[in-house]
Backbone bond lengths (Angstrom), bond angles and torsions (degrees), N, CA, C in turn:
res aa  C-N    CA-C-N  psi(-1)  N-CA   C-N-CA  omega(-1)  CA-C   N-CA-C  phi
1 M - - - 1.437 - - 1.496 108.99 -
2 N 1.357 119.61 139.47 1.415 122.68 -176.62 1.494 109.24 -72.71
3 T 1.327 119.24 112.43 1.436 122.12 -176.21 1.541 112.85 -77.77
4 N 1.350 117.55 -10.85 1.441 121.84 177.64 1.518 111.99 -84.65
5 F 1.336 118.18 -8.18 1.422 123.14 -178.98 1.485 112.46 -66.58
6 R 1.347 120.57 125.65 1.429 123.20 178.45 1.527 109.81 -101.44
7 M 1.316 114.36 114.68 1.444 121.50 -171.54 1.530 109.34 -96.45
8 P 1.317 118.94 137.31 1.493 122.14 173.45 1.514 109.23 -60.78
9 A 1.358 114.47 156.86 1.449 119.82 -177.09 1.551 111.13 -57.22
10 R 1.347 118.22 -35.66 1.478 120.80 -178.45 1.551 108.89 -64.11
11 R 1.321 117.88 -33.04 1.488 119.90 179.26 1.500 110.02 -69.48
12 F 1.320 118.12 -37.76 1.461 120.63 177.26 1.510 109.45 -61.57
13 A 1.305 117.99 -39.05 1.459 121.93 178.45 1.498 110.35 -63.63
14 T 1.370 115.41 -36.38 1.472 119.43 -179.32 1.559 111.17 -63.79
15 V 1.376 114.11 -43.98 1.440 119.07 179.38 1.525 111.42 -64.31
16 A 1.333 116.24 -40.40 1.447 121.21 179.29 1.510 110.86 -62.81
17 A 1.338 116.39 -40.62 1.483 118.63 179.02 1.477 111.91 -66.48
18 A 1.344 117.31 -40.44 1.458 120.52 178.45 1.523 112.71 -61.60
19 T 1.366 114.61 -41.82 1.461 117.97 179.67 1.525 110.61 -68.33
20 A 1.297 117.85 -39.90 1.472 118.40 178.99 1.498 112.94 -65.07
21 L 1.324 117.04 -40.33 1.451 121.12 178.42 1.540 109.17 -65.20
22 A 1.329 116.48 -35.50 1.478 120.09 -175.09 1.540 110.69 -72.63
23 A 1.316 116.66 -32.79 1.461 118.24 -168.00 1.481 111.62 -69.09
24 G 1.306 120.08 -57.38 1.447 122.57 -177.69 1.510 111.95 71.28
25 P 1.360 118.04 164.68 1.444 121.04 -174.60 1.503 112.64 -60.87
26 A 1.344 118.23 -41.26 1.467 118.66 -175.39 1.505 110.54 -67.30
27 A 1.355 117.04 -43.74 1.478 119.10 -175.60 1.473 111.55 -68.98
28 L 1.335 118.29 -24.07 1.457 122.52 -179.03 1.509 111.89 -91.28
29 A 1.291 118.84 5.81 1.479 121.72 -175.12 1.501 111.70 -57.74
30 G 1.361 116.81 -34.03 1.460 117.98 -177.58 1.505 112.95 -101.72
31 A 1.376 119.99 12.88 1.434 121.26 -179.90 1.474 111.70 -63.84
32 G 1.356 117.48 134.44 1.414 120.99 175.63 1.476 113.62 85.67
33 T 1.315 119.16 -1.68 1.476 123.24 -179.72 1.504 107.82 -95.20
34 A 1.297 115.80 124.99 1.455 120.90 177.45 1.493 110.78 -70.37
35 H 1.354 117.40 130.61 1.450 121.13 -178.52 1.498 112.75 -94.41
36 A 1.310 113.99 155.80 1.468 118.09 -178.24 1.495 109.92 -71.34
37 T 1.351 116.68 139.69 1.435 120.94 179.95 1.491 109.27 -137.57
38 G 1.332 117.06 173.13 1.429 124.13 173.06 1.528 111.05 59.50
39 D 1.352 115.29 -125.38 1.485 119.75 -172.81 1.517 111.19 -65.30
40 Q 1.352 119.72 -24.54 1.455 119.60 -176.84 1.531 111.18 -83.43
41 G 1.332 119.77 -12.09 1.445 122.47 179.73 1.532 111.06 89.48
42 H 1.335 115.35 168.60 1.457 121.77 -176.11 1.536 109.31 -156.29
43 A 1.356 114.28 149.70 1.434 120.14 175.48 1.532 110.09 -149.43
44 S 1.333 117.37 144.83 1.462 122.20 179.37 1.514 109.75 -148.99
45 A 1.340 113.88 153.47 1.494 119.19 179.36 1.517 109.29 -150.41
46 V 1.310 114.85 148.02 1.519 120.39 177.25 1.501 108.29 -147.27
47 V 1.308 117.67 134.98 1.444 122.12 178.80 1.494 110.23 -78.30
48 L 1.324 119.47 -45.79 1.433 123.59 -179.46 1.523 111.00 -144.04
49 R 1.335 116.15 134.16 1.478 121.25 171.79 1.526 107.78 -133.63
50 T 1.351 114.98 130.75 1.458 119.75 -178.14 1.520 109.13 -113.63
51 G 1.314 115.36 143.72 1.454 122.60 171.15 1.520 109.40 -139.00
52 L 1.347 114.64 79.05 1.452 120.69 -172.45 1.517 112.89 -117.36
53 D 1.315 115.90 147.47 1.468 122.70 168.95 1.512 108.69 -108.46
54 V 1.340 114.98 127.05 1.486 119.98 -178.27 1.559 106.91 -112.53
55 S 1.346 115.07 115.71 1.430 120.63 177.49 1.510 111.10 -92.08
56 L 1.343 118.44 129.97 1.430 121.98 -177.65 1.516 109.46 -98.64
57 L 1.356 114.29 149.18 1.462 119.13 -177.39 1.503 113.48 -62.86
58 N 1.344 117.35 -38.35 1.455 121.48 -175.41 1.547 112.22 -100.80
59 K 1.319 117.03 18.76 1.482 121.39 -179.80 1.529 108.53 -124.16
60 T 1.347 115.02 160.50 1.433 119.96 175.86 1.525 110.98 -106.86
61 V 1.315 117.77 0.60 1.468 121.83 -179.29 1.545 109.23 -122.13
62 N 1.300 114.23 167.24 1.426 121.20 175.66 1.496 112.25 -96.36
63 V 1.310 117.23 148.82 1.441 122.14 174.10 1.504 108.51 -107.49
64 P 1.345 119.27 116.70 1.443 120.15 -176.26 1.543 110.21 -77.25
65 L 1.342 115.06 143.41 1.440 123.32 173.22 1.505 107.67 -119.80
66 A 1.326 114.92 99.99 1.486 120.54 -175.95 1.541 106.69 -126.63
67 V 1.314 117.21 98.44 1.467 122.29 -179.92 1.520 109.22 -133.81
68 A 1.334 116.58 163.15 1.414 123.09 176.18 1.500 111.06 -138.28
69 L 1.328 115.82 143.79 1.454 123.41 178.88 1.512 109.05 -112.01
70 N 1.362 116.15 123.44 1.433 120.31 176.40 1.538 113.04 56.21
71 E 1.312 116.22 50.45 1.459 117.97 175.35 1.537 107.10 -93.42
72 V 1.352 115.73 120.33 1.482 120.05 -172.61 1.525 107.98 -132.69
73 Q 1.352 112.14 151.85 1.466 122.58 173.16 1.528 108.29 -115.73
74 A 1.290 117.27 148.54 1.485 121.14 179.75 1.525 109.82 -59.96
75 P 1.366 117.41 144.20 1.451 124.80 -0.58 1.570 107.68 -105.07
76 Q 1.324 114.67 83.44 1.480 121.06 -178.46 1.511 111.53 -121.89
77 S 1.338 115.35 168.78 1.466 122.22 171.85 1.499 107.23 -150.02
78 A 1.344 116.17 153.90 1.451 120.39 -177.05 1.517 109.77 -150.65
79 Q 1.349 116.22 153.56 1.448 121.29 176.34 1.533 107.64 -145.75
80 Q 1.316 115.41 131.31 1.470 121.95 177.72 1.521 108.20 -154.48
81 T 1.273 117.62 139.10 1.448 120.32 -171.89 1.522 114.01 -109.16
82 A 1.320 118.07 -2.25 1.465 119.59 177.77 1.522 109.63 -150.79
83 L 1.304 116.15 142.38 1.460 121.04 178.67 1.532 107.28 -124.47
84 T 1.343 114.03 122.67 1.467 119.36 -178.79 1.509 107.89 -120.61
85 A 1.373 115.25 136.12 1.464 120.12 178.79 1.515 108.74 -129.88
86 K 1.324 115.76 166.16 1.439 122.87 -179.34 1.495 110.96 -138.03
87 L 1.322 117.19 131.04 1.472 123.52 177.85 1.505 110.31 -127.62
88 D 1.327 117.38 129.72 1.459 120.45 174.85 1.507 110.18 -61.74
89 G 1.300 117.49 136.85 1.455 121.89 174.47 1.525 113.90 91.43
90 V 1.336 117.56 -8.16 1.467 122.74 177.85 1.532 108.67 -104.78
91 D 1.331 114.18 118.42 1.459 119.18 178.18 1.554 111.78 53.87
92 G 1.313 114.98 41.86 1.471 119.27 177.29 1.515 111.59 68.15
93 G 1.326 119.99 21.93 1.434 121.62 179.10 1.502 114.31 79.04
94 Q 1.327 118.94 13.58 1.439 123.79 178.67 1.525 109.58 -76.46
95 P 1.374 117.58 142.30 1.468 119.02 175.41 1.525 110.86 -64.63
96 F 1.285 115.09 148.68 1.444 120.57 177.78 1.544 107.43 -134.41
97 T 1.334 114.33 153.97 1.474 120.94 -176.77 1.529 109.23 -86.66
98 V 1.324 116.08 119.66 1.465 119.18 176.03 1.517 109.32 -82.60
99 L 1.356 117.41 -43.96 1.477 121.07 -179.67 1.489 109.62 -139.94
100 A 1.319 114.83 133.24 1.472 120.84 173.24 1.559 106.22 -126.08
101 A 1.311 116.97 132.70 1.484 119.42 -178.56 1.509 108.83 -150.35
102 E 1.373 113.30 156.34 1.445 118.50 175.12 1.542 110.02 -79.62
103 V 1.333 117.35 -33.05 1.471 121.31 178.63 1.497 108.03 -135.45
104 A 1.319 116.36 131.32 1.467 122.42 177.00 1.537 108.02 -145.77
105 D 1.305 116.91 90.26 1.449 124.86 -176.19 1.522 112.56 -110.02
106 A 1.312 114.72 143.48 1.511 121.10 171.86 1.491 106.57 -142.82
107 K 1.354 115.94 130.96 1.460 120.30 178.38 1.524 109.40 -136.24
108 A 1.341 114.12 145.58 1.474 120.65 177.16 1.504 107.63 -147.01
109 T 1.318 116.78 127.01 1.462 122.72 -179.44 1.505 112.83 -137.33
110 V 1.285 117.65 146.71 1.490 125.08 175.11 1.522 107.98 -132.95
111 T 1.311 116.51 119.89 1.430 122.43 176.52 1.537 108.11 -122.56
112 D 1.335 116.26 179.93 1.441 120.12 179.29 1.542 111.48 -59.94
113 G 1.295 114.37 109.54 1.459 120.31 177.18 1.476 116.38 85.35
114 K 1.363 120.43 5.38 1.457 120.28 -176.44 1.517 110.85 -153.09
115 A 1.358 116.89 136.51 1.453 125.06 173.61 1.516 109.10 -124.31
116 E 1.335 116.13 135.53 1.478 117.11 -173.30 1.553 108.36 -148.83
117 A 1.357 115.66 141.45 1.476 121.60 177.58 1.506 108.29 -139.67
118 S 1.380 115.24 148.57 1.448 120.10 179.78 1.540 110.65 -153.75
119 T 1.296 115.03 153.55 1.481 121.97 175.47 1.491 110.56 -134.30
120 N 1.343 117.09 156.07 1.449 122.01 176.54 1.511 108.24 -150.16
121 L 1.313 115.32 123.96 1.499 121.98 -178.43 1.505 107.18 -131.31
122 A 1.342 116.83 126.66 1.462 120.35 -175.43 1.516 110.85 -135.76
123 H 1.350 115.21 139.78 1.471 123.40 178.25 1.537 110.65 49.08
124 A 1.321 113.99 64.81 1.465 122.63 -172.13 1.516 109.72 -112.11
125 K 1.371 114.73 145.71 1.450 122.46 170.17 1.495 108.33 -128.57
126 L 1.356 114.35 132.99 1.442 121.79 -176.35 1.540 107.64 -114.43
127 H 1.364 114.60 130.45 1.493 119.23 178.35 1.500 109.57 -121.88
128 V 1.348 115.52 156.73 1.459 124.34 170.79 1.500 109.82 -122.25
129 P 1.318 117.22 157.56 1.497 119.69 177.90 1.511 112.38 -55.47
130 G 1.327 115.99 139.35 1.421 120.26 176.00 1.515 113.68 96.03
131 L 1.361 118.19 -13.40 1.428 122.36 177.68 1.524 109.24 -126.22
132 P 1.326 116.20 73.06 1.486 119.36 -175.02 1.523 114.89 -69.64
133 L 1.335 116.37 -28.16 1.452 120.47 -173.91 1.524 112.86 -102.92
134 L 1.326 116.33 -20.81 1.489 120.71 -175.84 1.544 107.70 -109.53
135 S 1.314 113.60 120.45 1.470 119.43 178.85 1.521 111.35 -70.81
136 L 1.315 115.85 136.42 1.440 118.63 173.22 1.537 110.80 -64.18
137 V 1.324 116.84 -44.13 1.439 122.32 175.13 1.514 110.74 -151.83
138 E 1.287 116.82 144.65 1.474 124.35 173.78 1.519 107.80 -126.75
139 I 1.359 114.44 134.92 1.464 120.01 -179.26 1.513 110.11 -134.40
140 E 1.294 116.47 147.23 1.495 121.32 175.56 1.512 109.77 -79.11
141 G 1.312 118.86 -39.28 1.462 119.51 178.35 1.508 113.42 -178.59
142 V 1.332 115.85 141.42 1.434 122.36 173.76 1.544 109.20 -137.92
143 T 1.324 116.56 145.05 1.478 122.70 175.22 1.482 111.13 -134.38
144 S 1.286 118.88 157.54 1.440 123.55 171.85 1.516 109.16 -148.65
145 K 1.348 115.91 154.12 1.440 120.06 -178.25 1.528 110.66 -154.70
146 A 1.305 116.10 138.41 1.455 122.59 178.35 1.532 108.01 -132.95
147 T 1.337 116.92 129.04 1.462 122.87 -179.94 1.500 110.99 -127.06
148 C 1.355 117.28 127.56 1.452 120.27 179.73 1.552 106.13 -130.37
149 E 1.347 114.20 115.42 1.437 119.68 -179.26 1.524 110.22 -118.64
150 A 1.319 115.59 137.18 1.455 121.99 -176.42 1.533 109.71 -54.78
151 G 1.321 116.62 129.44 1.447 121.85 176.99 1.500 116.52 78.87
152 K 1.354 117.55 0.57 1.448 121.29 178.79 1.512 111.64 -123.85
153 T 1.328 115.98 162.12 1.491 121.08 -179.41 1.540 109.23 -71.71
154 P 1.341 118.28 125.78 1.509 119.43 177.26 1.487 111.81 -63.92
155 T 1.341 116.49 154.88 1.440 121.46 177.13 1.498 110.91 -129.28
156 A 1.338 117.98 148.57 1.456 123.28 178.37 1.526 108.32 -143.68
157 S 1.345 115.37 133.96 1.461 118.52 -179.96 1.522 110.27 -149.65
158 S 1.307 116.57 156.57 1.461 121.49 176.66 1.522 106.97 -146.93
159 N 1.351 115.61 157.74 1.444 119.57 -174.12 1.532 109.80 -146.68
160 L 1.309 115.43 134.15 1.468 121.93 176.26 1.517 109.47 -106.91
161 V 1.308 116.78 125.01 1.479 121.98 -176.37 1.501 109.92 -110.82
162 G 1.308 118.33 128.52 1.476 123.52 175.11 1.487 114.02 76.31
163 A 1.339 116.32 -162.73 1.462 122.80 -170.46 1.529 111.42 -84.96
164 V 1.361 114.33 159.11 1.443 122.02 175.99 1.531 107.97 -125.94
165 T 1.325 114.91 130.54 1.472 119.76 178.96 1.513 108.69 -117.92
166 V 1.321 118.42 126.58 1.453 124.14 -178.01 1.521 109.60 -121.20
167 L 1.312 117.84 120.40 1.489 124.89 -179.35 1.510 108.76 49.83
168 G 1.328 115.94 41.21 1.481 120.71 175.00 1.512 115.03 84.92
169 K 1.324 117.50 1.83 1.471 121.75 -179.72 1.524 111.78 -115.33
170 K 1.351 116.25 127.94 1.442 119.19 177.83 1.527 110.06 -73.34
171 V 1.298 116.35 132.58 1.469 118.39 -177.14 1.528 109.63 -130.66
172 T 1.325 116.12 160.88 1.468 122.82 174.49 1.490 108.86 -106.43
173 V 1.325 115.82 115.97 1.472 120.93 -179.86 1.491 109.43 -102.97
174 T 1.357 116.43 130.99 1.465 122.11 -179.45 1.523 109.18 -123.18
175 A 1.360 113.27 158.89 1.452 118.74 -179.44 1.528 111.20 -80.06
176 G 1.293 118.65 -6.57 1.447 121.90 -177.65 1.499 115.38 -71.28
177 G 1.335 119.36 -19.14 1.449 121.39 -177.79 1.521 108.86 172.52
178 P 1.350 116.49 174.29 1.435 120.49 -177.66 1.494 112.59 -67.81
179 T 1.346 116.95 154.59 1.456 123.36 175.25 1.532 108.37 -115.96
180 D 1.317 116.10 125.86 1.507 121.05 -178.37 1.507 107.58 -104.31
181 V 1.372 114.47 132.77 1.441 120.95 175.77 1.533 107.50 -125.85
182 K 1.339 114.82 124.29 1.483 121.09 -179.77 1.497 110.93 -121.17
183 V 1.297 115.94 129.52 1.485 121.31 178.26 1.524 107.56 -122.67
184 P 1.373 118.97 111.03 1.464 120.70 -178.12 1.531 111.42 -55.19
185 G 1.326 113.65 135.99 1.449 119.34 178.04 1.512 115.23 81.41
186 V 1.346 116.72 -5.07 1.463 120.81 179.92 1.529 111.28 -122.54
187 G 1.297 118.17 -52.85 1.461 120.51 179.02 1.477 112.22 150.14
188 E 1.324 115.88 -162.26 1.462 121.18 -178.32 1.540 108.77 -143.41
189 V 1.365 112.51 151.91 1.447 122.56 179.07 1.496 109.93 -134.22
190 R 1.338 117.10 134.33 1.453 122.55 175.93 1.529 107.68 -110.71
191 L 1.363 117.50 127.58 1.449 121.08 -177.68 1.532 110.19 -114.31
192 D 1.340 115.75 133.38 1.433 122.52 171.50 1.506 108.75 -113.82
193 L 1.339 116.41 126.76 1.465 120.61 -176.73 1.514 111.45 -105.87
194 S 1.346 114.86 140.77 1.447 122.66 169.38 1.540 113.31 53.37
195 K 1.288 114.89 64.99 1.456 119.41 175.90 1.577 107.43 -93.25
196 S 1.335 116.80 129.91 1.451 121.44 178.93 1.504 110.57 -143.36
197 A 1.332 114.33 154.43 1.444 120.63 177.59 1.517 109.51 -152.24
198 T 1.348 117.20 143.51 1.454 122.26 178.63 1.501 110.27 -136.86
199 T 1.347 116.02 152.17 1.458 124.04 170.16 1.498 107.21 -126.64
200 S 1.338 116.51 -166.95 1.477 118.63 -179.47 1.500 111.86 -67.74
201 R 1.344 118.75 -23.56 1.494 120.48 -179.19 1.535 114.93 -129.18
202 T 1.357 119.74 -9.26 1.430 123.40 -173.83 1.552 111.94 -122.38
203 A 1.335 113.40 158.08 1.445 119.00 175.18 1.502 109.60 -150.65
204 A 1.366 117.00 149.12 1.467 121.87 178.66 1.512 109.07 -147.97
205 A 1.353 116.14 135.77 1.481 120.60 178.60 1.524 108.23 -136.03
206 T 1.328 114.86 131.65 1.467 123.20 175.11 1.512 109.03 -120.77
207 A 1.308 117.77 120.70 1.455 120.35 -178.74 1.516 113.01 -69.12
208 L 1.322 118.51 -44.46 1.472 121.20 -177.33 1.512 109.84 -150.73
209 E 1.345 116.04 130.77 1.474 121.44 175.57 1.522 108.19 -124.71
210 L 1.300 115.12 132.56 1.474 121.43 -175.52 1.526 111.00 -120.92
211 K 1.326 116.09 129.76 1.433 123.01 171.27 1.510 107.22 -103.00
212 V 1.340 117.74 119.40 1.457 122.60 -167.31 1.552 110.19 -115.07
213 S 1.310 114.98 138.50 1.461 121.42 171.03 1.554 107.00 -150.16
214 V 1.352 115.49 99.34 1.473 120.95 179.86 1.479 110.38 -127.79
215 N 1.333 116.67 152.39 1.440 123.06 -178.80 1.542 108.46 -130.48
216 P 1.337 117.39 77.59 1.474 119.01 -169.82 1.539 112.64 -75.53
217 L 1.355 119.97 -23.69 1.453 122.43 -178.91 1.560 112.97 53.05
218 K 1.331 116.73 35.83 1.430 121.21 179.83 1.542 108.20 -133.28
219 L 1.303 114.34 154.64 1.490 119.67 177.69 1.528 112.60 55.37
220 N 1.369 115.56 32.50 1.435 122.38 -180.00 1.544 115.00 69.05
221 V 1.372 114.03 21.25 1.464 119.53 -179.96 1.489 109.27 -107.75
222 A 1.330 117.99 123.18 1.469 122.66 -178.51 1.507 110.31 -91.91
223 E 1.333 119.62 -39.45 1.420 122.94 -174.42 1.508 111.35 -161.40
224 V 1.300 115.67 146.46 1.457 124.24 176.32 1.531 109.20 -127.41
225 E 1.332 118.90 121.64 1.443 120.28 -179.92 1.539 108.08 -136.03
226 G 1.372 114.45 150.82 1.448 119.47 176.12 1.531 112.44 143.80
227 T 1.298 115.70 -160.79 1.457 120.22 -177.82 1.539 111.12 -127.16
228 L 1.327 113.72 153.55 1.439 122.12 174.82 1.554 108.86 -132.47
229 T 1.338 114.56 136.03 1.470 119.80 -178.97 1.541 107.91 -116.46
230 L 1.309 116.26 128.97 1.456 121.28 179.12 1.534 109.71 -116.22
231 A 1.329 116.04 130.06 1.488 121.63 173.82 1.472 114.32 57.79
232 K 1.336 116.25 77.57 1.489 120.79 179.74 1.523 109.46 -118.52
233 A 1.329 116.10 137.20 1.487 121.57 180.00 1.518 107.45 -134.20
234 T 1.333 116.80 138.08 1.453 121.18 177.77 1.504 111.12 -137.92
235 C 1.322 118.37 157.16 1.446 121.56 178.84 1.532 110.52 -155.87
236 E 1.332 114.18 158.37 1.475 121.18 172.01 1.522 106.65 -137.04
237 A 1.314 116.64 127.50 1.461 123.51 -173.90 1.555 111.52 -68.07
238 P 1.309 117.87 142.00 1.447 118.87 169.44 1.525 110.56 -62.09
239 A 1.330 116.06 157.56 1.451 117.82 -179.88 1.529 110.23 -70.03
240 A 1.333 116.78 144.14 1.445 121.13 178.86 1.503 109.62 -68.99
241 P 1.334 118.12 143.16 1.464 119.76 178.37 1.493 112.81 -63.11
242 A 1.333 116.68 143.63 1.478 120.77 -179.64 1.510 111.58 -67.70
243 K 1.331 117.42 140.99 1.489 121.54 -178.27 1.500 108.64 -79.71
244 L 1.362 115.41 137.94 1.458 119.48 177.61 1.501 111.05 -80.19
245 S 1.346 118.76 139.23 1.460 120.72 -179.27 1.521 108.82 -72.39
246 E 1.341 116.45 155.14 1.478 121.47 -178.45 1.496 112.69 -67.73
247 K 1.367 118.93 -32.17 1.466 121.74 -179.57 1.517 107.91 -122.72
248 P 1.350 115.90 144.34 1.464 117.78 175.04 1.533 111.01 -56.86
249 A 1.338 113.43 152.08 1.473 118.19 -176.94 1.505 112.22 -60.83
250 G 1.348 119.88 -28.65 1.466 121.00 -175.31 1.480 112.65 -80.57
251 D 1.332 120.59 -19.67 1.434 121.44 -178.27 1.508 112.47 -90.39
252 V 1.338 114.16 75.50 1.459 120.60 -177.56 1.527 108.56 -107.02
253 E 1.300 118.16 120.45 1.449 121.62 -178.96 1.497 109.61 -82.49
254 P 1.309 116.54 141.06 1.498 119.20 175.90 1.495 110.16 -65.56
255 Q 1.318 115.49 156.95 1.440 119.75 -179.95 1.523 109.91 -61.63
256 G 1.298 117.23 133.12 1.450 121.25 -178.26 1.473 115.41 98.84
257 G 1.361 117.26 0.73 1.474 120.76 175.80 1.502 111.12 101.23
258 P 1.364 115.52 178.05 1.471 120.02 -178.48 1.496 112.94 -65.39
259 V 1.329 115.76 146.46 1.458 122.07 179.86 1.523 109.30 -78.81
260 K 1.373 118.52 135.05 1.424 123.06 179.79 1.515 110.43 -100.35
261 E 1.379 116.03 142.70 1.438 119.39 174.83 1.536 109.76 -68.91
262 A 1.353 114.57 125.71 1.438 119.89 -173.04 1.550 110.87 -57.54
263 G 1.293 117.69 124.82 1.424 122.28 175.24 1.529 114.16 75.62
264 L 1.351 118.01 -3.07 1.462 119.20 -175.03 1.518 112.02 -125.04
265 A 1.282 117.98 -31.18 1.440 120.82 -175.26 1.504 111.69 -59.20
266 E 1.375 115.63 -38.89 1.463 116.70 -175.76 1.503 112.76 -65.51
267 T 1.342 117.21 -27.23 1.449 120.35 -177.04 1.511 112.85 -100.99
268 G 1.292 115.34 10.51 1.455 117.72 176.56 1.537 112.51 85.41
269 G 1.332 121.00 7.41 1.435 123.57 178.93 1.517 113.01 -79.29
270 S 1.354 111.95 173.84 1.467 117.26 179.73 1.506 106.12 -138.14
271 S 1.383 114.60 -174.06 1.464 121.46 -178.60 1.546 111.40 -64.69
272 L 1.351 119.41 -21.42 1.469 123.36 179.67 1.513 113.20 -83.94
273 T 1.322 117.74 -11.11 1.441 122.91 -174.00 1.543 112.95 -56.30
274 P 1.358 120.21 -47.84 1.491 120.84 -179.63 1.479 112.25 -57.08
275 Y 1.341 117.84 -41.62 1.487 119.63 -178.32 1.527 110.49 -67.97
276 L 1.286 116.42 -42.37 1.468 119.72 178.97 1.552 109.94 -62.40
277 A 1.357 115.90 -43.09 1.463 119.17 178.28 1.516 110.29 -61.41
278 G 1.355 117.89 -45.07 1.463 120.96 -179.46 1.503 112.10 -60.67
279 G 1.306 117.52 -40.23 1.482 121.11 178.11 1.486 111.38 -63.23
280 A 1.338 116.85 -40.85 1.445 119.44 178.63 1.500 114.01 -63.24
281 V 1.355 118.33 -38.81 1.484 124.50 177.50 1.503 109.76 -62.09
282 A 1.371 116.17 -43.57 1.474 119.91 -178.40 1.509 111.39 -63.86
283 L 1.305 115.67 -38.91 1.456 120.44 177.22 1.498 112.09 -64.68
284 L 1.313 118.63 -38.45 1.461 122.54 179.18 1.536 111.37 -66.08
285 V 1.343 114.22 -42.88 1.465 119.00 -179.77 1.497 111.78 -63.79
286 A 1.391 114.81 -44.13 1.458 120.21 178.68 1.545 110.15 -61.68
287 G 1.287 117.81 -42.18 1.463 122.40 -179.41 1.499 110.90 -64.15
288 G 1.350 116.83 -42.07 1.460 120.50 -179.56 1.509 110.55 -64.05
289 G 1.318 118.03 -41.72 1.476 121.96 -179.95 1.494 110.89 -61.78
290 A 1.332 117.31 -42.39 1.488 120.20 -179.50 1.522 111.09 -63.02
291 V 1.312 117.31 -38.38 1.453 121.01 178.69 1.521 111.27 -63.20
292 L 1.372 117.04 -43.00 1.427 122.55 -179.47 1.538 112.18 -61.22
293 V 1.327 116.04 -45.37 1.513 121.56 -178.70 1.503 108.89 -61.77
294 A 1.350 116.48 -40.81 1.458 120.51 -177.15 1.531 110.37 -64.10
295 R 1.335 119.22 -35.42 1.454 123.11 -178.68 1.511 110.88 -69.88
296 R 1.371 115.49 -41.14 1.460 119.51 -179.29 1.501 109.94 -63.04
297 R 1.367 117.80 -41.95 1.417 120.10 -179.10 1.529 111.75 -66.37
298 G 1.318 112.92 -30.44 1.433 115.34 177.07 1.490 112.24 -73.49
């Protein structure tokens, strides 16, 4: 989307209305909740995110369509089966369905030592403005999962189940590269399947990413361009616990080994030995004197 585009205040209201309609109670369950970051770990999941520009026939500007379905941050979960949005100037301002699905789940959790996120989307149809009867894409099922555990290598995976139909045409999508679908008079869609990335502490998996460029010329829509992301999961591992040292910090031996008491260490003595020895001598002397006095009296 062109970030230099200056939108009138009414257009900002349009985007806000679309986002509010898209969220729904379940998707907003975690709104306003601070998520764990840094050493505590982090996880997030989203079933659908759109970043589209909709050009209208009787307008000179684009109307952005930026909505998300079931976008959650740890430790949240959400479920919603339909996403409805509304754009001024499209079909007389009537709401239209962006995504309809039998299952649309997103989960994100962070526990001691582990962060995990997952998504599941089944029997879904995705629409864009101007194409009310023709689905942009239909899928039987997609899933994604990212797991980040302290001290272990993060993992990210996604899976596409069943057939994919794009602009009414069944296509075969592979992980080896993008798939381009062109329909004369309607437009084209590029699909990227199973994108994933990992680092030493993070992981991200996207089941399906679509780059869209269609020109339906219906319902006052001249062109729709942008990207759509289906079933994305990300995580960041909590920091690994610090290892305890083998010896307490205060027990540091001088270089060369422990210091011996001069003249005593070799015989097992200690610093108290001279005093103990002195006491014993005094007792012997006192005892000897008492014996001598007793003999003289006798």
